ROSERO-275733 format. One line per 10 residues: their letters; for each residue x, y negated, z negated of N, C-alpha, C. Coordinates in nm, 2 decimals. Example, Ala and Ser with C-alpha at 12.3 -4.5 7.8 and 13.67 -1.06 7.14 Angstrom:
<sepas>
AS = 1.32 0.57 -0.78 1.23 0.45 -0.78 1.32 0.33 -0.78 | 1.28 0.22 -0.71 1.37 0.11 -0.71 1.29 0.00 -0.79
</sepas>
This chain:
<sepas>
MSIEPVLKKG = 3.85 4.63 -0.73 3.87 4.48 -0.74 3.73 4.42 -0.72 | 3.70 4.32 -0.80 3.57 4.25 -0.79 3.57 4.17 -0.66 | 3.46 4.17 -0.60 3.44 4.09 -0.47 3.41 3.95 -0.50 | 3.37 3.91 -0.62 3.32 3.78 -0.65 3.43 3.67 -0.62 | 3.56 3.69 -0.67 3.66 3.59 -0.64 3.68 3.57 -0.49 | 3.67 3.68 -0.41 3.69 3.67 -0.27 3.58 3.58 -0.21 | 3.45 3.61 -0.25 3.34 3.53 -0.20 3.35 3.38 -0.24 | 3.40 3.35 -0.36 3.42 3.22 -0.40 3.52 3.14 -0.31 | 3.63 3.21 -0.28 3.73 3.15 -0.20 3.68 3.13 -0.06 | 3.61 3.22 0.00 3.55 3.21 0.13 3.45 3.09 0.13
YLLLILICSL = 3.37 3.08 0.02 3.27 2.97 0.01 3.34 2.84 0.01 | 3.45 2.82 -0.06 3.52 2.69 -0.07 3.58 2.66 0.07 | 3.63 2.77 0.13 3.69 2.74 0.27 3.59 2.70 0.37 | 3.47 2.76 0.36 3.36 2.72 0.45 3.32 2.57 0.43 | 3.32 2.53 0.30 3.28 2.39 0.27 3.39 2.30 0.32 | 3.51 2.33 0.30 3.62 2.25 0.35 3.61 2.23 0.50 | 3.59 2.34 0.58 3.59 2.33 0.72 3.47 2.25 0.77 | 3.35 2.27 0.71 3.23 2.20 0.74 3.25 2.05 0.71 | 3.31 2.02 0.60 3.34 1.88 0.56 3.42 1.81 0.67 | 3.53 1.88 0.71 3.62 1.82 0.81 3.55 1.80 0.94
LGFPWLWQEI = 3.45 1.89 0.97 3.38 1.88 1.10 3.27 1.77 1.09 | 3.25 1.71 0.98 3.15 1.60 0.98 3.03 1.63 0.89 | 3.04 1.71 0.79 2.93 1.74 0.70 2.98 1.71 0.56 | 3.01 1.58 0.53 3.07 1.55 0.39 2.98 1.58 0.28 | 2.84 1.59 0.30 2.76 1.62 0.19 2.79 1.76 0.12 | 2.86 1.85 0.20 2.89 1.98 0.14 2.99 1.97 0.04 | 3.07 1.86 0.03 3.17 1.85 -0.08 3.10 1.86 -0.21 | 2.98 1.81 -0.22 2.91 1.81 -0.35 2.89 1.96 -0.39 | 2.87 2.05 -0.30 2.85 2.19 -0.34 2.97 2.26 -0.40 | 3.09 2.20 -0.37 3.21 2.26 -0.43 3.20 2.25 -0.58
SLENAFQAPL = 3.15 2.14 -0.64 3.13 2.13 -0.78 3.00 2.06 -0.81 | 2.90 2.13 -0.81 2.77 2.07 -0.83 2.77 2.00 -0.97 | 2.83 2.06 -1.06 2.84 2.01 -1.20 2.90 1.87 -1.20 | 3.01 1.85 -1.13 3.08 1.73 -1.13 3.00 1.62 -1.06 | 2.92 1.65 -0.96 2.84 1.56 -0.89 2.74 1.49 -0.98 | 2.70 1.57 -1.09 2.59 1.52 -1.18 2.65 1.46 -1.31 | 2.78 1.44 -1.31 2.84 1.39 -1.44 2.83 1.24 -1.45 | 2.70 1.18 -1.43 2.68 1.04 -1.46 2.69 1.03 -1.62 | 2.72 0.91 -1.67 2.74 0.90 -1.81 2.62 0.92 -1.89 | 2.63 0.97 -2.01 2.52 0.98 -2.11 2.52 0.84 -2.18
ITKSPSPPSS = 2.41 0.78 -2.18 2.40 0.64 -2.22 2.33 0.61 -2.35 | 2.26 0.71 -2.40 2.19 0.69 -2.53 2.26 0.77 -2.64 | 2.24 0.73 -2.76 2.30 0.81 -2.87 2.25 0.95 -2.88 | 2.12 0.97 -2.86 2.06 1.10 -2.86 1.92 1.09 -2.80 | 1.88 1.19 -2.73 1.74 1.19 -2.67 1.64 1.24 -2.78 | 1.51 1.22 -2.75 1.41 1.28 -2.84 1.42 1.43 -2.83 | 1.37 1.50 -2.94 1.37 1.64 -2.94 1.28 1.70 -2.83 | 1.32 1.80 -2.76 1.24 1.86 -2.65 1.12 1.93 -2.71 | 1.01 1.93 -2.64 0.89 2.01 -2.69 0.91 2.15 -2.66 | 0.83 2.24 -2.72 0.84 2.38 -2.69 0.81 2.41 -2.55
ETLEALQQPY = 0.72 2.33 -2.49 0.68 2.35 -2.35 0.80 2.32 -2.26 | 0.88 2.21 -2.29 1.00 2.18 -2.22 1.10 2.29 -2.23 | 1.13 2.34 -2.35 1.23 2.44 -2.37 1.19 2.57 -2.29 | 1.06 2.60 -2.29 1.01 2.72 -2.22 1.03 2.70 -2.07 | 1.00 2.58 -2.02 1.02 2.56 -1.87 1.16 2.56 -1.83 | 1.25 2.53 -1.92 1.39 2.53 -1.88 1.46 2.66 -1.88 | 1.39 2.76 -1.93 1.44 2.90 -1.94 1.44 2.96 -1.80 | 1.36 2.91 -1.71 1.35 2.97 -1.58 1.45 2.91 -1.48 | 1.48 2.98 -1.37 1.58 2.92 -1.27 1.51 2.82 -1.19 | 1.59 2.73 -1.13 1.55 2.62 -1.04 1.62 2.63 -0.91
RYLGAGKQSV = 1.55 2.59 -0.80 1.62 2.59 -0.67 1.61 2.44 -0.61 | 1.70 2.42 -0.52 1.72 2.29 -0.46 1.59 2.25 -0.39 | 1.54 2.13 -0.42 1.41 2.07 -0.36 1.44 1.96 -0.27 | 1.53 1.87 -0.30 1.56 1.76 -0.22 1.64 1.65 -0.29 | 1.69 1.55 -0.21 1.77 1.45 -0.27 1.74 1.31 -0.22 | 1.75 1.22 -0.31 1.74 1.08 -0.27 1.87 1.01 -0.29 | 1.87 0.88 -0.29 1.99 0.80 -0.31 2.04 0.82 -0.46 | 1.95 0.82 -0.55 1.98 0.81 -0.69 1.99 0.95 -0.76 | 1.92 1.05 -0.71 1.91 1.18 -0.78 1.90 1.29 -0.69 | 1.92 1.41 -0.74 1.90 1.54 -0.67 1.79 1.62 -0.75
AFLSEDGKWV = 1.69 1.67 -0.68 1.58 1.74 -0.75 1.58 1.89 -0.72 | 1.54 1.96 -0.83 1.53 2.11 -0.83 1.40 2.15 -0.88 | 1.34 2.25 -0.81 1.20 2.29 -0.84 1.21 2.42 -0.92 | 1.13 2.43 -1.02 1.12 2.55 -1.11 1.07 2.67 -1.03 | 1.10 2.79 -1.08 1.06 2.91 -1.01 0.91 2.92 -1.01 | 0.84 2.87 -1.11 0.69 2.88 -1.11 0.63 2.76 -1.03 | 0.71 2.67 -0.98 0.66 2.56 -0.90 0.59 2.45 -0.97 | 0.60 2.45 -1.10 0.53 2.35 -1.18 0.62 2.23 -1.23 | 0.75 2.25 -1.23 0.84 2.15 -1.29 0.95 2.11 -1.19 | 0.99 1.98 -1.21 1.10 1.93 -1.12 1.21 1.87 -1.22
LKFFKKKYIR = 1.33 1.92 -1.20 1.45 1.86 -1.27 1.52 1.77 -1.17 | 1.55 1.65 -1.22 1.62 1.55 -1.14 1.75 1.52 -1.22 | 1.86 1.54 -1.15 1.99 1.50 -1.20 2.04 1.38 -1.12 | 2.11 1.29 -1.20 2.15 1.16 -1.14 2.29 1.18 -1.07 | 2.30 1.12 -0.96 2.42 1.13 -0.88 2.53 1.03 -0.94 | 2.64 1.08 -0.97 2.75 1.00 -1.02 2.79 0.89 -0.92 | 2.80 0.94 -0.79 2.85 0.85 -0.69 2.75 0.73 -0.66 | 2.62 0.74 -0.70 2.53 0.63 -0.68 2.56 0.51 -0.76 | 2.60 0.54 -0.89 2.62 0.43 -0.98 2.77 0.39 -1.00 | 2.86 0.47 -0.95 3.00 0.45 -0.96 3.06 0.42 -0.82
APFIARCFNL = 3.12 0.30 -0.81 3.17 0.26 -0.68 3.29 0.35 -0.64 | 3.30 0.38 -0.51 3.42 0.46 -0.46 3.55 0.40 -0.50 | 3.65 0.48 -0.50 3.79 0.43 -0.54 3.83 0.31 -0.47 | 3.82 0.30 -0.34 3.86 0.19 -0.26 3.78 0.06 -0.30 | 3.65 0.08 -0.32 3.57 -0.04 -0.36 3.61 -0.09 -0.49 | 3.65 0.00 -0.58 3.69 -0.05 -0.72 3.83 -0.12 -0.70 | 3.92 -0.07 -0.62 4.05 -0.13 -0.60 4.04 -0.27 -0.55 | 3.95 -0.29 -0.46 3.94 -0.42 -0.39 3.81 -0.50 -0.44 | 3.75 -0.45 -0.55 3.64 -0.52 -0.61 3.53 -0.55 -0.51 | 3.50 -0.45 -0.43 3.39 -0.46 -0.33 3.26 -0.41 -0.39
DKKKYQQRFG = 3.15 -0.47 -0.34 3.01 -0.43 -0.38 2.99 -0.42 -0.53 | 3.06 -0.51 -0.60 3.06 -0.50 -0.75 2.92 -0.53 -0.80 | 2.85 -0.63 -0.74 2.71 -0.66 -0.79 2.62 -0.55 -0.76 | 2.63 -0.49 -0.64 2.54 -0.38 -0.61 2.55 -0.26 -0.71 | 2.67 -0.23 -0.75 2.69 -0.11 -0.84 2.65 -0.15 -0.98 | 2.67 -0.28 -1.02 2.63 -0.32 -1.15 2.48 -0.32 -1.16 | 2.41 -0.36 -1.05 2.26 -0.35 -1.05 2.21 -0.20 -1.06 | 2.28 -0.12 -0.98 2.24 0.03 -0.99 2.26 0.08 -1.13 | 2.37 0.05 -1.19 2.40 0.10 -1.32 2.30 0.04 -1.42 | 2.26 -0.08 -1.40 2.16 -0.14 -1.49 2.02 -0.07 -1.48
HYCESYLIAE = 1.98 -0.03 -1.35 1.86 0.05 -1.34 1.87 0.18 -1.40 | 1.99 0.24 -1.39 2.01 0.38 -1.45 1.99 0.37 -1.60 | 2.04 0.26 -1.66 2.04 0.25 -1.80 1.90 0.21 -1.85 | 1.82 0.15 -1.77 1.69 0.09 -1.81 1.57 0.16 -1.76 | 1.56 0.20 -1.63 1.44 0.23 -1.57 1.36 0.35 -1.63 | 1.43 0.46 -1.65 1.36 0.58 -1.70 1.32 0.57 -1.85 | 1.40 0.49 -1.92 1.36 0.46 -2.06 1.24 0.37 -2.06 | 1.22 0.28 -1.97 1.10 0.20 -1.96 0.98 0.29 -1.93 | 1.00 0.38 -1.83 0.90 0.47 -1.79 0.85 0.56 -1.90 | 0.95 0.61 -1.97 0.92 0.70 -2.09 0.84 0.63 -2.19
KEFKQETALA = 0.87 0.50 -2.22 0.81 0.43 -2.33 0.67 0.37 -2.29 | 0.66 0.32 -2.16 0.54 0.25 -2.12 0.45 0.32 -2.03 | 0.51 0.42 -1.95 0.43 0.48 -1.84 0.45 0.63 -1.84 | 0.46 0.69 -1.95 0.49 0.84 -1.95 0.39 0.92 -1.87 | 0.26 0.89 -1.90 0.16 0.96 -1.83 0.16 0.93 -1.68 | 0.17 0.80 -1.65 0.17 0.76 -1.51 0.29 0.80 -1.43 | 0.39 0.85 -1.49 0.51 0.90 -1.42 0.53 1.05 -1.44 | 0.44 1.12 -1.50 0.44 1.26 -1.52 0.57 1.31 -1.59 | 0.63 1.23 -1.67 0.75 1.26 -1.74 0.73 1.36 -1.85 | 0.80 1.47 -1.85 0.79 1.56 -1.96 0.91 1.55 -2.06
YVHLGPSTAL = 1.02 1.50 -2.00 1.14 1.49 -2.09 1.24 1.40 -2.02 | 1.30 1.31 -2.10 1.41 1.23 -2.05 1.53 1.25 -2.13 | 1.64 1.30 -2.07 1.76 1.34 -2.14 1.88 1.25 -2.09 | 1.91 1.14 -2.17 2.01 1.05 -2.13 2.12 1.04 -2.24 | 2.11 1.13 -2.34 2.21 1.13 -2.44 2.25 1.27 -2.47 | 2.37 1.29 -2.54 2.41 1.42 -2.57 2.32 1.49 -2.67 | 2.31 1.63 -2.66 2.22 1.70 -2.74 2.28 1.84 -2.76 | 2.21 1.92 -2.84 2.25 2.06 -2.87 2.14 2.16 -2.86 | 2.02 2.12 -2.84 1.90 2.21 -2.84 1.87 2.27 -2.71 | 1.93 2.23 -2.60 1.89 2.27 -2.47 1.96 2.40 -2.42
PDTVCKDRLG = 1.89 2.48 -2.34 1.96 2.60 -2.29 2.04 2.58 -2.17 | 2.12 2.67 -2.13 2.18 2.67 -2.00 2.07 2.70 -1.90 | 2.08 2.63 -1.79 1.98 2.65 -1.68 2.05 2.68 -1.55 | 2.00 2.78 -1.48 2.05 2.81 -1.35 1.98 2.73 -1.24 | 2.06 2.66 -1.16 2.01 2.58 -1.04 2.08 2.63 -0.92 | 2.00 2.66 -0.82 2.06 2.70 -0.69 2.07 2.58 -0.60 | 2.19 2.56 -0.54 2.21 2.44 -0.45 2.15 2.47 -0.32 | 2.16 2.37 -0.23 2.10 2.38 -0.10 2.15 2.50 -0.01 | 2.27 2.55 -0.05 2.33 2.67 0.02 2.28 2.80 -0.05 | 2.20 2.79 -0.16 2.16 2.91 -0.22 2.26 2.96 -0.33
ISHSLNLNEY = 2.36 2.89 -0.36 2.46 2.93 -0.46 2.41 2.89 -0.60 | 2.42 2.98 -0.69 2.37 2.95 -0.83 2.47 2.89 -0.91 | 2.43 2.79 -0.99 2.52 2.72 -1.08 2.45 2.72 -1.22 | 2.53 2.76 -1.32 2.48 2.76 -1.46 2.52 2.63 -1.52 | 2.42 2.55 -1.56 2.45 2.41 -1.62 2.41 2.41 -1.77 | 2.50 2.36 -1.85 2.47 2.34 -1.99 2.40 2.20 -1.99 | 2.27 2.20 -2.00 2.19 2.08 -1.99 2.22 1.98 -2.10 | 2.28 2.02 -2.21 2.31 1.93 -2.32 2.41 1.83 -2.27 | 2.48 1.86 -2.17 2.59 1.77 -2.13 2.56 1.68 -2.01 | 2.44 1.69 -1.95 2.40 1.62 -1.83 2.28 1.53 -1.85
PFVMQKRVES = 2.29 1.41 -1.80 2.17 1.32 -1.80 2.07 1.38 -1.69 | 1.95 1.39 -1.72 1.85 1.44 -1.63 1.71 1.40 -1.68 | 1.61 1.41 -1.59 1.47 1.39 -1.63 1.39 1.52 -1.58 | 1.29 1.55 -1.65 1.20 1.66 -1.62 1.06 1.60 -1.60 | 1.00 1.64 -1.48 0.87 1.59 -1.45 0.78 1.70 -1.40 | 0.65 1.68 -1.42 0.56 1.78 -1.36 0.56 1.76 -1.21 | 0.54 1.87 -1.14 0.53 1.86 -0.99 0.40 1.80 -0.95 | 0.40 1.71 -0.85 0.28 1.65 -0.81 0.25 1.67 -0.66 | 0.13 1.63 -0.62 0.09 1.64 -0.48 0.13 1.51 -0.41 | 0.13 1.51 -0.28 0.16 1.39 -0.20 0.05 1.29 -0.22
FYSLLTGPLT = 0.09 1.16 -0.23 -0.01 1.05 -0.24 -0.08 1.02 -0.11 | 0.00 1.01 -0.01 -0.06 0.97 0.12 -0.16 1.07 0.18 | -0.14 1.20 0.14 -0.23 1.30 0.19 -0.37 1.28 0.14 | -0.39 1.21 0.03 -0.52 1.19 -0.02 -0.58 1.05 0.02 | -0.51 0.98 0.11 -0.56 0.85 0.15 -0.63 0.85 0.28 | -0.67 0.97 0.33 -0.74 0.98 0.45 -0.86 1.07 0.44 | -0.91 1.09 0.31 -1.02 1.17 0.29 -1.12 1.11 0.19 | -1.20 1.19 0.13 -1.31 1.14 0.04 -1.26 1.06 -0.09 | -1.13 1.09 -0.12 -1.08 1.02 -0.24 -1.00 0.89 -0.21 | -1.01 0.85 -0.09 -0.93 0.73 -0.05 -0.95 0.61 -0.14
RQMIDQFLGF = -1.07 0.57 -0.16 -1.10 0.45 -0.23 -1.06 0.47 -0.38 | -1.08 0.59 -0.43 -1.04 0.61 -0.57 -0.89 0.60 -0.59 | -0.81 0.66 -0.49 -0.67 0.65 -0.49 -0.62 0.50 -0.48 | -0.68 0.43 -0.39 -0.64 0.29 -0.37 -0.66 0.21 -0.50 | -0.77 0.23 -0.56 -0.80 0.15 -0.68 -0.71 0.20 -0.80 | -0.68 0.32 -0.81 -0.59 0.37 -0.91 -0.45 0.31 -0.89 | -0.41 0.31 -0.77 -0.27 0.26 -0.74 -0.27 0.11 -0.77 | -0.36 0.03 -0.73 -0.36 -0.11 -0.76 -0.37 -0.13 -0.91 | -0.45 -0.05 -0.98 -0.46 -0.06 -1.13 -0.33 -0.03 -1.20 | -0.25 0.07 -1.14 -0.12 0.09 -1.20 -0.03 -0.02 -1.18
VAKRMAKGVA = -0.03 -0.08 -1.06 0.06 -0.20 -1.04 0.02 -0.31 -1.14 | -0.11 -0.33 -1.15 -0.16 -0.44 -1.25 -0.11 -0.41 -1.39 | -0.12 -0.29 -1.43 -0.08 -0.25 -1.57 0.07 -0.27 -1.58 | 0.15 -0.23 -1.48 0.29 -0.25 -1.49 0.33 -0.40 -1.50 | 0.27 -0.48 -1.42 0.30 -0.62 -1.42 0.25 -0.69 -1.55 | 0.14 -0.64 -1.61 0.09 -0.69 -1.74 0.19 -0.67 -1.85 | 0.27 -0.56 -1.83 0.37 -0.53 -1.94 0.50 -0.60 -1.91 | 0.51 -0.68 -1.80 0.63 -0.76 -1.77 0.73 -0.67 -1.70 | 0.69 -0.57 -1.63 0.78 -0.47 -1.56 0.77 -0.49 -1.41 | 0.88 -0.51 -1.34 0.88 -0.52 -1.20 0.95 -0.39 -1.14
DRDQEIGRNF = 0.93 -0.38 -1.01 0.99 -0.26 -0.94 1.06 -0.30 -0.81 | 1.19 -0.28 -0.80 1.27 -0.32 -0.69 1.25 -0.22 -0.57 | 1.19 -0.11 -0.59 1.17 -0.01 -0.48 1.03 -0.03 -0.42 | 1.02 -0.07 -0.29 0.90 -0.09 -0.23 0.84 0.03 -0.16 | 0.91 0.14 -0.16 0.86 0.26 -0.09 0.74 0.32 -0.17 | 0.64 0.37 -0.10 0.53 0.43 -0.17 0.51 0.58 -0.13 | 0.53 0.61 -0.01 0.51 0.75 0.04 0.59 0.85 -0.04 | 0.72 0.83 -0.06 0.80 0.92 -0.13 0.81 0.90 -0.28 | 0.76 0.78 -0.33 0.77 0.75 -0.47 0.65 0.77 -0.55 | 0.53 0.80 -0.49 0.41 0.82 -0.56 0.34 0.95 -0.52
GTLGGAIVQI = 0.27 1.01 -0.61 0.20 1.13 -0.59 0.07 1.13 -0.67 | 0.01 1.25 -0.68 -0.11 1.26 -0.76 -0.10 1.39 -0.84 | -0.16 1.39 -0.96 -0.16 1.51 -1.05 -0.30 1.51 -1.12 | -0.37 1.61 -1.08 -0.51 1.62 -1.14 -0.60 1.51 -1.11 | -0.58 1.45 -0.99 -0.66 1.34 -0.94 -0.62 1.21 -0.99 | -0.51 1.20 -1.06 -0.45 1.07 -1.11 -0.33 1.03 -1.04 | -0.31 0.90 -1.02 -0.19 0.85 -0.95 -0.07 0.87 -1.04 | 0.04 0.90 -0.98 0.17 0.93 -1.05 0.28 0.86 -0.97 | 0.37 0.79 -1.04 0.49 0.73 -0.98 0.60 0.84 -1.00 | 0.63 0.90 -0.89 0.73 1.01 -0.90 0.87 0.95 -0.93
DPGRLYLDTT = 0.90 0.84 -0.87 1.04 0.78 -0.88 1.03 0.64 -0.94 | 1.04 0.63 -1.07 1.04 0.50 -1.14 1.18 0.45 -1.16 | 1.27 0.49 -1.07 1.42 0.46 -1.10 1.47 0.32 -1.08 | 1.38 0.23 -1.04 1.42 0.09 -1.02 1.33 -0.01 -1.09 | 1.27 0.04 -1.20 1.19 -0.05 -1.28 1.28 -0.14 -1.37 | 1.24 -0.26 -1.40 1.32 -0.35 -1.48 1.23 -0.45 -1.54 | 1.27 -0.50 -1.66 1.19 -0.60 -1.73 1.21 -0.74 -1.66 | 1.11 -0.81 -1.63 1.12 -0.94 -1.56 1.03 -1.04 -1.63 | 1.09 -1.13 -1.70 1.01 -1.24 -1.78 0.95 -1.34 -1.68 | 0.99 -1.34 -1.56 0.93 -1.44 -1.46 0.79 -1.40 -1.41
LNEQKRRDLE = 0.75 -1.28 -1.45 0.62 -1.23 -1.40 0.50 -1.31 -1.46 | 0.53 -1.40 -1.56 0.43 -1.49 -1.61 0.41 -1.61 -1.52 | 0.48 -1.62 -1.41 0.47 -1.73 -1.32 0.39 -1.68 -1.20 | 0.29 -1.76 -1.15 0.20 -1.72 -1.05 0.27 -1.69 -0.92 | 0.37 -1.77 -0.88 0.44 -1.75 -0.76 0.51 -1.61 -0.76 | 0.57 -1.58 -0.87 0.65 -1.46 -0.89 0.55 -1.34 -0.89 | 0.44 -1.35 -0.95 0.34 -1.24 -0.95 0.29 -1.22 -0.81 | 0.26 -1.32 -0.73 0.22 -1.31 -0.59 0.32 -1.23 -0.51 | 0.45 -1.26 -0.53 0.55 -1.19 -0.46 0.56 -1.04 -0.50 | 0.55 -1.01 -0.63 0.55 -0.88 -0.68 0.43 -0.80 -0.62
WWRSTHKLRR = 0.32 -0.86 -0.62 0.20 -0.79 -0.56 0.23 -0.76 -0.41 | 0.28 -0.85 -0.34 0.31 -0.82 -0.20 0.41 -0.71 -0.18 | 0.52 -0.72 -0.26 0.62 -0.62 -0.25 0.57 -0.48 -0.29 | 0.48 -0.47 -0.38 0.43 -0.35 -0.43 0.32 -0.28 -0.34 | 0.25 -0.37 -0.25 0.13 -0.32 -0.18 0.14 -0.33 -0.03 | 0.23 -0.40 0.03 0.22 -0.43 0.17 0.24 -0.30 0.25 | 0.32 -0.21 0.20 0.34 -0.08 0.28 0.22 0.01 0.27 | 0.15 0.00 0.16 0.02 0.08 0.15 -0.08 0.02 0.25 | -0.09 -0.11 0.26 -0.18 -0.17 0.35 -0.15 -0.14 0.50 | -0.02 -0.14 0.53 0.02 -0.10 0.66 -0.01 0.04 0.69
FLETNAPEEV = 0.00 0.13 0.59 -0.04 0.27 0.61 -0.19 0.28 0.64 | -0.27 0.21 0.57 -0.41 0.21 0.59 -0.45 0.16 0.72 | -0.39 0.05 0.77 -0.41 -0.01 0.90 -0.40 0.10 1.01 | -0.30 0.19 0.99 -0.27 0.29 1.10 -0.36 0.41 1.08 | -0.38 0.46 0.95 -0.44 0.59 0.93 -0.58 0.58 0.88 | -0.62 0.47 0.82 -0.76 0.46 0.76 -0.80 0.32 0.78 | -0.81 0.26 0.90 -0.85 0.12 0.92 -0.98 0.08 0.86 | -1.07 0.18 0.84 -1.20 0.15 0.79 -1.19 0.11 0.64 | -1.08 0.14 0.58 -1.06 0.12 0.43 -0.98 -0.01 0.40 | -0.94 -0.08 0.51 -0.86 -0.20 0.48 -0.94 -0.31 0.41
AFFDQRLKAW = -1.06 -0.33 0.45 -1.15 -0.43 0.39 -1.16 -0.40 0.24 | -1.18 -0.27 0.21 -1.20 -0.23 0.07 -1.06 -0.26 -0.01 | -0.95 -0.22 0.06 -0.82 -0.25 -0.01 -0.81 -0.40 -0.04 | -0.84 -0.48 0.06 -0.82 -0.63 0.04 -0.91 -0.68 -0.07 | -1.03 -0.63 -0.08 -1.12 -0.67 -0.18 -1.07 -0.63 -0.32 | -1.03 -0.51 -0.33 -0.98 -0.46 -0.46 -0.85 -0.53 -0.50 | -0.76 -0.55 -0.40 -0.64 -0.62 -0.43 -0.67 -0.76 -0.49 | -0.76 -0.83 -0.42 -0.79 -0.96 -0.47 -0.84 -0.96 -0.62 | -0.93 -0.86 -0.64 -0.99 -0.85 -0.78 -0.88 -0.82 -0.88 | -0.79 -0.73 -0.85 -0.68 -0.70 -0.94 -0.58 -0.81 -0.96
QEETSAQSPV = -0.56 -0.89 -0.85 -0.47 -1.01 -0.86 -0.53 -1.11 -0.95 | -0.66 -1.13 -0.94 -0.73 -1.23 -1.03 -0.72 -1.19 -1.17 | -0.73 -1.06 -1.20 -0.73 -1.01 -1.33 -0.59 -1.03 -1.39 | -0.48 -1.00 -1.32 -0.35 -1.01 -1.37 -0.31 -1.16 -1.39 | -0.37 -1.25 -1.30 -0.34 -1.39 -1.32 -0.40 -1.45 -1.45 | -0.50 -1.38 -1.50 -0.56 -1.42 -1.63 -0.48 -1.37 -1.75 | -0.38 -1.28 -1.72 -0.30 -1.22 -1.83 -0.16 -1.27 -1.82 | -0.09 -1.26 -1.93 0.05 -1.28 -1.94 0.12 -1.16 -1.98 | 0.24 -1.12 -1.92 0.31 -1.00 -1.96 0.34 -1.00 -2.11 | 0.32 -0.88 -2.16 0.34 -0.86 -2.31 0.49 -0.86 -2.34
</sepas>
């Protein structure tokens, strides 16, 4: 008799017990595939490159999770697959029954439909995006992903919305060394470019949302980008600048106070430049 069915039954029983004891995140591991069944929202994605197809042939292991997505790292350590959580954009049953948090989930779904497509079109290099798959396809292989418990799941990627990015280094780790000023200026330049294109970002986090690749700034998580026609108004631009940079300034005050004056100087220069432009 094959031992595999016995192991699977024991695995499910373990998850049930742990969930009842207060570890509800383990319910996701019962059906990793179901957790990622966010809707496919485009008619069809662009064809994958040969590099993308080759990278998808290797197995991936659990890397981490945020509110919006779950990330898996390739075996060679060069690529990250992000799958979108269905529960992030779909209100729970009770909330749907009583029409609770409707605006919140509508906004989340709007970001899901818009943000990565904006990033792919306008900031592909700045987000290290290799592939955005938000529509049904037929050209992708099955890929094996190991969940946080080490259990392997074979996923038919043609059926799942996901994005593929190059793996990057931590942004904050380079803000206390010889490249500090270069990183500051690159970050402010990216914010200026984004605003000049009429794109705002509702996510103010920097530490976990930005990284570097080959000495260039990269926005790891562009999941809350949106088009904002009010960015041609000075008051709105000033608010967006503050929202986008105040956490970086706070980090410098604590970790590199000698660079705060440089930050303020370059921020003022970039603000003056964007004030002279109107979003395209």
